[in-house]
C-alpha positions in Angstrom: 95.8 109.7 69.3 97.9 107.4 71.6 100.2 108.5 74.4 102.6 106.1 76.2 103.4 106.5 79.9 106.2 104.7 81.7 106.9 104.3 85.5 109.1 102.0 87.4 112.7 101.7 88.8 115.7 99.5 88.4 113.5 96.5 89.4 110.3 96.7 87.3 108.5 98.5 84.5 104.9 99.7 84.5 103.6 100.9 81.2 100.3 102.7 80.6 98.8 103.9 77.3 96.3 106.6 76.9 94.0 105.7 74.0 91.7 108.5 73.4 89.1 106.1 72.0 89.3 103.5 74.8 90.7 105.4 77.7 93.6 104.4 80.0 95.2 101.0 79.6 97.7 99.2 81.8 99.7 97.2 79.2 102.7 96.0 81.2 103.7 95.2 84.8 106.9 93.2 84.6 110.4 92.9 85.9 112.9 95.0 84.0 113.8 93.3 80.7 110.7 91.0 80.7 108.3 93.2 78.7 106.2 91.2 76.2 104.1 92.5 73.3 100.3 92.6 73.3 98.4 92.3 70.0 96.9 95.7 69.1 93.4 94.3 68.9 93.6 93.2 72.6 94.9 96.4 74.1 91.4 98.0 74.5 90.6 95.2 77.0 93.3 96.2 79.4 91.2 98.7 81.5 92.7 100.0 84.7 89.5 100.2 86.7 86.3 98.2 86.8 83.2 99.8 88.0 79.8 98.2 88.0 76.7 100.4 88.6 73.1 99.5 89.2 70.8 99.7 86.3 73.5 100.1 83.7 74.4 97.8 80.8 77.3 95.4 80.9 78.4 95.2 77.2 80.8 92.3 77.8 79.9 88.6 78.2 81.4 88.1 81.6 79.2 85.8 83.7 80.2 86.4 87.3 83.7 87.8 86.5 84.9 91.2 87.4 87.1 91.9 84.4 84.8 94.3 82.7 82.4 96.9 84.1 79.3 98.8 83.1 81.1 102.1 83.0 83.3 103.3 80.1 86.0 105.6 81.5 87.5 108.4 79.5 91.0 109.7 80.3 91.2 113.4 81.5 94.6 114.1 83.0 97.2 112.8 85.5 99.0 114.4 88.4 102.4 113.3 89.8 104.3 114.3 92.8 107.1 113.0 95.1 106.5 112.0 98.7 108.5 110.2 101.4 107.9 106.8 99.7 108.5 107.7 96.1 106.3 108.9 93.3 102.5 109.3 93.7 100.4 109.2 90.6 96.8 110.2 90.2 95.0 109.4 87.0 91.8 111.4 86.5 89.0 109.6 84.6 85.4 110.3 83.9 82.2 108.5 82.8 79.1 109.6 81.0 76.9 108.9 84.0 78.5 111.7 86.0 81.2 109.7 87.9 84.6 111.3 88.3 87.2 108.6 89.0 90.7 109.1 90.6 93.0 106.1 90.2 95.7 106.3 92.8 99.1 104.6 92.5 101.9 104.9 95.0 105.3 103.8 93.8 108.2 103.1 96.1 111.9 104.1 95.5 113.5 100.6 95.8 110.6 98.2 95.6 108.9 96.5 92.7 105.4 97.1 94.1 102.6 99.6 93.9 99.9 100.5 96.3 96.6 101.1 94.5 93.1 102.5 95.3 90.3 104.3 93.6 88.1 107.3 94.5 84.8 107.9 92.8 82.8 111.1 93.0 79.3 111.6 91.9 79.4 114.8 89.9 75.9 114.2 88.4 72.4 115.1 89.5 71.1 111.6 90.3 72.2 108.9 92.8 74.4 106.2 91.4 74.3 102.6 92.8 77.8 101.1 93.1 78.0 97.3 93.1 81.7 96.8 92.5 84.9 98.9 92.2 88.3 97.4 91.7 91.2 98.6 93.8 93.6 97.1 91.4 93.1 95.4 88.0 95.6 94.0 85.5 94.9 91.8 82.5 98.5 90.8 81.5 99.6 88.2 84.1 102.1 85.7 82.7 102.0 87.2 79.2 105.8 87.3 78.8 107.8 84.4 77.2 106.6 82.1 74.5 104.2 79.7 76.2 100.6 80.5 76.9 99.8 81.4 80.5 97.7 78.3 81.2 100.6 75.9 80.4 103.2 77.5 82.8 101.5 79.2 85.8 101.1 78.2 89.4 98.7 79.9 91.8 99.4 79.8 95.6 96.3 79.9 97.7 96.7 80.9 101.4 94.2 78.9 103.4 93.7 80.2 106.9 91.4 79.2 109.7 91.3 78.8 113.4 94.4 77.0 114.6 95.5 76.3 111.0 96.7 79.7 109.9 98.9 80.4 106.9 98.6 77.0 105.2 99.5 77.5 101.5 98.6 75.2 98.6 100.0 75.4 95.1 97.8 74.7 92.1 98.5 74.6 88.4 96.1 77.0 86.5 94.6 74.1 84.7 93.8 72.5 88.0 91.7 75.5 88.8 89.9 75.4 85.4 91.7 78.5 84.1 92.8 76.9 80.8 91.9 77.9 77.3 89.7 75.3 75.8 89.5 76.3 72.2 86.2 75.4 70.6 86.0 76.0 66.9 82.2 75.6 66.8 79.9 78.2 65.4 78.8 79.6 68.8 81.9 79.6 71.0 85.2 81.4 70.7 86.7 79.7 73.8 86.7 82.6 76.2 84.6 81.1 78.9 83.1 82.4 82.2 85.5 80.5 84.4 87.2 82.4 87.2 89.0 81.4 90.4 88.2 83.6 93.3 88.5 83.8 97.1 88.0 86.3 99.8 86.0 87.3 102.9 82.6 88.9 103.4 82.6 89.6 107.2 84.5 91.1 110.0 87.0 88.3 110.2 89.1 89.2 107.2 91.2 86.0 107.3 88.8 83.4 108.6 89.1 81.3 105.5 92.0 82.8 103.5 94.7 85.4 104.0 94.0 88.5 102.0 97.1 87.9 99.8 98.4 85.7 97.1 101.2 84.6 94.7 101.3 83.6 91.1 104.4 82.2 89.5 105.4 81.9 85.8 107.6 78.8 85.5 108.9 79.8 82.0 110.0 83.3 82.7 110.8 82.9 86.4 108.5 85.8 87.3 106.4 85.9 90.5 103.5 88.2 91.0 102.4 88.9 94.6 99.7 91.0 96.2 97.7 91.8 99.4 94.4 93.5 100.0 94.5 95.8 103.1 90.9 95.4 104.3 89.8 94.4 107.8 86.4 93.2 106.6 85.2 92.1 103.2 87.6 91.7 100.2 87.6 89.8 97.0 90.5 88.5 94.7 89.8 87.0 91.3 91.8 85.3 88.6 90.2 84.9 85.2 90.5 85.2 81.4 90.2 88.3 79.3 89.8 88.1 75.5 90.8 84.4 75.3 94.6 84.9 75.4 95.1 86.9 78.7 95.0 86.2 82.4 93.8 88.9 84.7 93.7 89.6 88.4 91.0 91.8 90.0 91.5 93.0 93.7 88.9 94.8 95.6 87.2 95.4 99.0 83.7 94.1 99.6 81.4 93.6 96.6 77.7 93.2 96.2 77.8 89.7 94.7 80.5 88.4 97.2 80.4 90.8 100.1 76.8 92.1 100.6 78.1 95.6 99.8 76.2 98.1 97.8 76.6 101.9 98.0 74.1 104.5 96.9 76.3 107.4 96.0 74.3 110.6 96.1 75.2 113.7 94.1 78.3 115.4 95.5 79.3 112.3 97.6 82.5 110.3 97.1 83.7 106.8 98.0 87.2 105.4 98.2 88.0 101.7 98.0 90.3 99.8 100.3 93.9 99.8 99.3 95.7 96.9 97.6 99.3 96.3 96.9 100.6 94.5 93.8 104.1 93.6 92.7 106.3 91.4 90.6 109.8 90.1 90.9 112.2 88.1 88.7 112.6 85.1 91.0 110.5 82.8 93.2 108.3 82.9 96.3 111.3 83.8 98.6 112.1 86.9 96.6 108.5 87.9 96.4 108.1 87.5 100.1 111.2 89.6 100.8 109.8 92.4 98.7 106.4 92.2 100.4 108.0 92.2 103.8 109.9 95.4 103.1 106.7 97.0 101.8 104.9 96.1 104.9 107.6 97.7 107.0 107.3 100.9 104.9 103.5 101.3 105.3 103.5 100.5 109.0 103.0 103.1 111.8 106.4 104.0 113.2 106.6 102.6 116.7 109.2 101.7 119.3 107.9 98.2 119.7 108.8 97.1 116.2 112.3 98.6 116.8 112.9 97.0 120.2 110.9 93.7 119.8 109.8 93.4 123.4 109.2 90.0 124.9 105.7 89.5 126.3 104.5 86.9 128.8 100.8 86.1 128.5 99.1 84.0 131.2 96.6 82.3 128.9 97.8 79.6 126.5 98.6 76.3 128.1 98.9 78.3 131.3 95.9 79.7 133.3 93.5 79.4 130.3 91.3 82.3 131.4 91.2 81.6 135.2 93.4 84.2 136.8 93.6 84.9 140.5 95.8 87.1 142.6 97.6 84.1 144.1 98.3 82.5 140.8 99.5 85.7 139.2 102.2 86.4 141.7 103.8 83.0 141.2 103.7 83.4 137.4 105.0 86.9 137.5 108.0 85.8 139.5 108.9 83.2 136.9 108.2 85.4 133.9 110.6 88.0 135.4 113.2 85.4 136.1 113.1 84.3 132.5 113.9 87.8 131.3 110.5 88.8 129.9 109.8 92.5 129.5 106.0 92.8 129.4 103.3 90.8 131.3 99.8 90.5 130.0 96.9 89.1 132.1 94.5 87.5 129.7 90.8 86.7 129.8 88.6 86.2 132.9 89.9 89.0 135.2 86.6 90.8 135.2 84.1 88.1 136.5 84.1 85.6 139.3 82.7 82.8 137.3 81.7 82.1 133.6 83.1 85.3 132.0 82.4 84.7 128.4 79.0 86.4 128.2 79.7 89.2 130.7 82.4 91.1 128.8 81.9 94.8 128.1 82.1 96.6 131.4 85.7 95.8 132.0 85.9 96.1 135.8 87.9 93.7 137.9 86.4 90.9 139.8 86.8 91.4 143.6 86.5 87.6 144.1 89.5 86.9 142.0 91.4 90.0 143.2 90.4 90.8 146.8 93.2 93.3 147.1 92.5 94.9 143.8 94.0 94.4 140.3 96.4 97.3 140.9 98.3 95.3 143.5 99.1 92.6 140.9 100.2 95.1 138.3 102.2 97.0 140.8 103.9 93.8 141.7 104.7 93.0 138.1 106.2 96.5 137.7 108.3 95.9 140.8 109.8 92.9 139.1 110.7 94.9 136.0 107.7 93.8 133.9 105.5 96.4 132.2 101.9 95.4 132.7 99.1 94.7 130.2 95.7 93.2 130.0 93.4 91.4 127.6 90.2 93.1 126.5 87.7 92.4 123.7 86.8 96.0 123.1 84.4 95.6 120.1 81.9 93.3 121.9 79.5 93.3 124.8 78.2 90.1 126.4 74.5 89.5 126.6 74.8 89.2 130.4 76.9 92.3 130.8 75.2 94.5 133.5 74.9 97.5 131.2 74.0 95.8 127.9 70.2 96.1 128.4 70.5 99.7 129.4 72.0 100.8 126.1 70.1 101.8 123.0 70.1 99.4 120.0 72.0 101.9 117.9 75.1 101.0 119.8 75.1 97.6 118.2 75.2 95.8 114.9 71.7 95.0 113.7 70.1 92.6 111.2 66.7 93.6 110.0 65.9 95.7 113.1 67.2 93.3 115.7 70.5 93.2 117.6 72.9 90.7 116.0 74.0 88.1 118.5 76.8 85.6 118.1 77.8 83.2 120.9 76.2 85.4 123.6 77.8 88.5 122.4 76.5 91.8 120.9 78.8 93.6 118.4 79.5 97.3 119.1 79.0 99.6 116.1 81.9 102.1 116.0 80.1 104.3 113.6 78.3 105.6 116.7 80.3 108.4 118.4 79.0 107.3 121.8 80.5 103.8 121.3 83.8 105.4 120.3 83.7 107.6 123.4 82.8 104.7 125.7 85.4 102.3 124.5 88.1 105.0 124.5 87.2 105.8 128.1 87.5 102.1 129.0 91.1 102.0 127.6 92.1 105.3 129.2 90.6 104.3 132.6 92.6 101.0 132.6 95.7 102.9 131.6 95.3 105.5 134.3 94.0 103.2 137.1 96.6 100.4 136.6 99.4 102.0 134.6 98.9 99.6 131.7 101.3 99.8 128.8 100.1 96.8 126.8 96.7 95.6 125.5 95.9 92.3 123.9 92.7 93.3 122.0 90.9 90.2 120.9 87.9 89.6 118.6 86.5 86.1 119.1 83.2 86.6 117.3 82.2 88.0 113.9 79.5 90.4 112.8 78.5 88.1 110.0 77.6 90.0 106.8 77.5 93.4 108.6 74.7 95.7 109.7 71.8 97.3 107.8 71.1 99.9 110.4 71.4 103.3 108.7 73.4 101.9 105.8 72.8 101.2 102.2 73.7 97.6 102.6 75.0 95.1 105.2 78.5 95.3 103.7 78.5 99.1 103.5 77.6 99.3 107.3 80.5 96.9 108.1 83.0 98.8 106.0 82.1 102.1 107.6 82.3 100.5 111.0 85.8 99.2 110.2 87.0 102.6 109.0 85.7 104.2 112.2 87.5 101.5 114.2 90.8 102.2 112.3 90.3 105.9 113.1 89.6 105.0 116.8 93.0 103.3 116.9 94.7 106.2 115.2 93.3 108.6 117.8 94.4 106.3 120.6 98.0 106.1 119.3 98.0 109.9 118.8 97.4 110.2 122.6 99.5 107.2 123.7 102.2 106.8 121.0 104.2 104.2 123.0 101.2 102.0 123.8 101.6 98.4 122.5 98.5 96.7 121.2 98.4 93.1 120.1 95.9 92.5 117.3 94.1 89.2 117.9 91.1 87.7 116.2 90.5 84.4 117.9 94.1 83.8 116.9 94.8 84.9 113.3 91.3 85.5 112.0 91.8 89.2 111.4 95.4 89.1 110.1 95.4 91.9 107.6 97.4 95.1 106.9 94.3 97.3 107.5 95.0 96.4 111.1 98.7 95.6 111.0 99.7 99.0 109.5 98.6 100.2 112.9 99.2 97.5 115.5 102.8 96.4 116.3 102.0 92.8 117.2 99.8 90.1 115.7 98.5 87.0 117.4 99.2 84.3 114.8 97.1 81.4 116.2 95.2 79.8 119.0 96.8 76.4 118.2 97.6 74.6 121.5 99.7 71.8 120.2 103.4 72.7 119.9 104.1 70.4 117.0 101.1 71.6 114.9 102.2 75.1 115.9 105.4 74.7 114.0 103.5 74.3 110.7 102.2 77.8 111.4 105.6 79.1 112.6 107.3 77.9 109.4 104.8 79.8 107.2 103.4 82.8 108.9 106.2 85.3 107.9 104.6 85.2 104.5 101.5 86.9 106.0 103.1 89.3 108.5 106.5 90.7 109.1 108.6 88.5 111.4 108.8 91.1 114.1 105.0 91.5 114.2 104.3 87.7 114.3 103.5 86.8 117.9 104.2 83.1 118.1 103.3 81.1 121.2 106.2 79.6 123.2 104.2 77.6 125.8 106.0 74.5 127.2 103.6 72.2 129.0 105.9 69.2 129.4 108.9 69.1 131.7 111.1 67.7 128.9 114.2 69.5 127.4 113.5 68.7 123.8 109.8 69.8 124.2 111.0 73.1 125.6 113.6 73.6 122.9 111.1 72.9 120.2 108.7 75.4 121.6 111.4 78.0 121.8 112.5 77.4 118.2 108.9 78.0 117.1 109.2 81.6 118.2 112.8 82.6 117.9 112.7 83.9 114.3 109.4 85.6 114.9 108.2 87.3 118.1 108.3 84.7 120.9 105.1 85.1 122.9 105.8 83.4 126.2 103.3 81.3 128.2 102.9 77.7 129.4 103.0 75.7 132.6 106.2 77.4 133.7 105.5 76.8 137.4 105.8 73.0 136.8 109.1 73.1 134.9 112.3 71.9 136.4 115.3 74.2 136.8 116.9 72.7 133.8 113.9 73.4 131.6 113.6 76.9 133.0 117.2 77.5 132.1 116.6 76.4 128.5 113.7 78.9 128.3 115.9 81.6 129.8 118.7 80.8 127.4 116.3 81.2 124.5 115.1 84.5 125.6 118.6 85.7 126.2 119.6 84.6 122.7 116.5 86.4 121.2 117.6 89.6 122.8 121.0 89.3 120.9 119.4 88.6 117.5 116.2 90.7 117.6 117.9 93.7 115.8 118.6 91.3 112.9 115.1 90.0 113.0 113.5 93.4 112.5 115.5 93.9 109.3 115.8 90.3 108.0 113.6 88.9 105.2 112.0 85.4 105.3 112.8 82.5 103.1 111.4 79.0 102.9 114.1 76.5 101.7 111.7 73.5 101.7 108.8 75.6 100.3 105.8 76.4 102.4 105.1 73.9 105.2 102.3 71.4 104.6 100.6 69.4 107.3 101.8 66.2 105.5 105.4 67.2 105.8 107.6 65.4 108.3 110.4 68.1 108.2 110.1 71.9 108.2 112.5 74.8 107.7 112.1 78.5 107.9 114.8 81.1 107.7 115.7 84.8 107.9 118.2 86.4 105.5 120.1 89.2 107.2 123.0 91.4 106.0 125.9 89.1 106.6 124.2 86.0 108.0 121.2 83.9 107.8 119.3 82.3 110.6 117.6 78.9 110.0 115.0 77.1 112.1 114.7 73.4 111.4 111.9 71.2 112.7 111.9 67.4 112.7 108.2 67.0 113.3 108.0 63.3 112.3 111.7 62.6 111.5 115.1 63.1 113.0 116.9 63.4 109.6 116.7 66.5 107.4 118.2 67.6 104.1 117.7 71.3 103.4 118.8 72.9 100.1 120.2 76.4 100.5 121.2 79.1 98.0 124.1 81.4 98.7 125.8 84.1 96.7 128.8 84.1 99.0 130.7 81.2 100.5 129.8 80.7 104.2 132.5 81.4 106.7 130.9 79.4 109.5 127.8 77.5 110.5 126.7 76.6 114.1 123.7 75.8 116.2 122.9 78.8 118.3 120.0 77.3 120.2 120.4 75.4 122.3 124.0 76.1 123.0 124.5 72.5 123.8 124.0 71.5 120.2 123.3 67.8 120.7 122.9 67.2 117.0 125.1 66.4 114.0 125.1 68.5 110.8 127.1 69.2 107.7 126.9 72.0 105.1 128.2 70.9 101.7 127.5 72.1 98.2 124.7 74.4 99.5 122.9 71.5 101.2 122.5 71.3 104.9 122.1 67.8 106.4 121.0 67.5 110.0 120.7 64.6 112.3 118.5 65.6 115.3 118.7 63.8 118.6 115.1 62.4 118.3 111.9 62.7 116.3 110.0 65.9 117.4 113.0 68.0 118.0 114.2 71.4 116.5 117.3 73.5 116.3 118.2 77.1 115.3 121.3 77.6 113.1 123.3 80.6 112.2 125.3 80.7 109.0 127.7 83.6 108.6 129.4 85.0 105.5 
């Protein structure tokens, strides 16, 4: 007996089939009108969940792939109900080993994307070892059209590292070894063990890659897109199923790739991290627009993402972690004169000398602030700036006065020893005493100094996790992260208007496990303003523009240098810093003009969707462009990194009524928009401009 089940909206179709011999199958995930057929003999391979259990047989020849599990799941029932987002569906499945499985799907009213996760419950009488559970699994990528997937598909890989965040590379599937090499010999049918996978195994979720991806079908003009909403380990995998089909498997940490293993006792349950998966008819721009709107939907409602406050931070190309009372007063005066709204004192305020290994007690240094830290923050407030401070709440320095007085169970441990990285211990938020201590620190700083902003950094990583009172290193880390998320939720419940910037040594923990909570993301520690534009031109693919804190930190008293810095941030969230005390009046006026402009366009920014008219920026590119499409206009940042001449293709459904440079107001460049192509002649190499095109 076979039952067909259909979901979707005006944008996409999602088709399941209940096969009472093989279980639940996901046969189609396509834009409306793009549905392709699957040979009947292949349908049984289109499982919706992959679970791998310890000590159980894997009937499929899979190598290291995660397209087939050790558990055969039978379909029991499904539940549906409406919520504020759209339709929520829960498929109930079961296995012979006693696992009850709930496959969750959240659909959205106007988006072609689903949020997916899996809950497993041990209803048996013996413990079950879990090695892998998919959050989302689909075997039918690029199945529509007439060409085979390996001849027409491009994979976009989001490389991410310290100071080189959001650097995308495009690969043909055959470049990655995902081609079908038909071998007609006696022993081989051609369905090899090849996969292409990437992910993270530690507490820096984006230290090597962003937890997201794109896959484009050149023949059908379909683009698939996804993100994994984990703040620790995660795994994404492309591979082949049954020779003719390309699959994607998305998950949190795994045993093979993430040091995660869970011993699920009778009566216990486990829920995976969430993943989002979608498809559009169109290219990368359309996929990014859809993903941006989804990110706004799942995000905690907060005033900061409505008002887009302008923050000045005293670190980057500024005080660089050496604050004193005298220095702060001068910078506060200048930040206020620029029109900033928040002022954040960064690292070093808590120790007179080398502060790196003494973090954790979070008490001001009397040597740096002889009249008390409150005096500085009161002064900032008197200038109209709401005060904030930098903390690294999840760590404690090895030289912190209280570190040796605390029990080891406060900290991450490896094989019975405290884990240490760069003179830091890592606090374990599974411990209620750690949660209470760190919450007290934040509340004390709020009450003592009237703080309204925190930059919470995370400059070291736990490595593979902790094996203290956990089934595995990865299991301890995942539970820590979930307790950390709850810690933030509790903090916001008490202080709903508190602004917290999520920082992980720049963008090393840039994920929507954190960013569905925090309103602001530090996008990089890059100190060179030209290299910073390669990040600025791409980072709206990873985070909504209004959450993307982009450094604006002039360190040369040169107008074009200042303008370029400002353009880096204007279509994101300009995060002000730099050697502002050394700038001339003319350069200060340029900064002030940029901030004033931002205040007039920020309501557009919080609703606009990104586009990349030159494609994703590559470090080899001499010219860059990044834009925001709004209701009746678009904004476009252009960067002549190594050139002063640019040609930018644009695509409009309406005829533009006007085009102009809106920053700086003294345009000082030549441009022409003709036949949906913008040509720009900048005043020099290493200069940038912001355009507005109205319809």
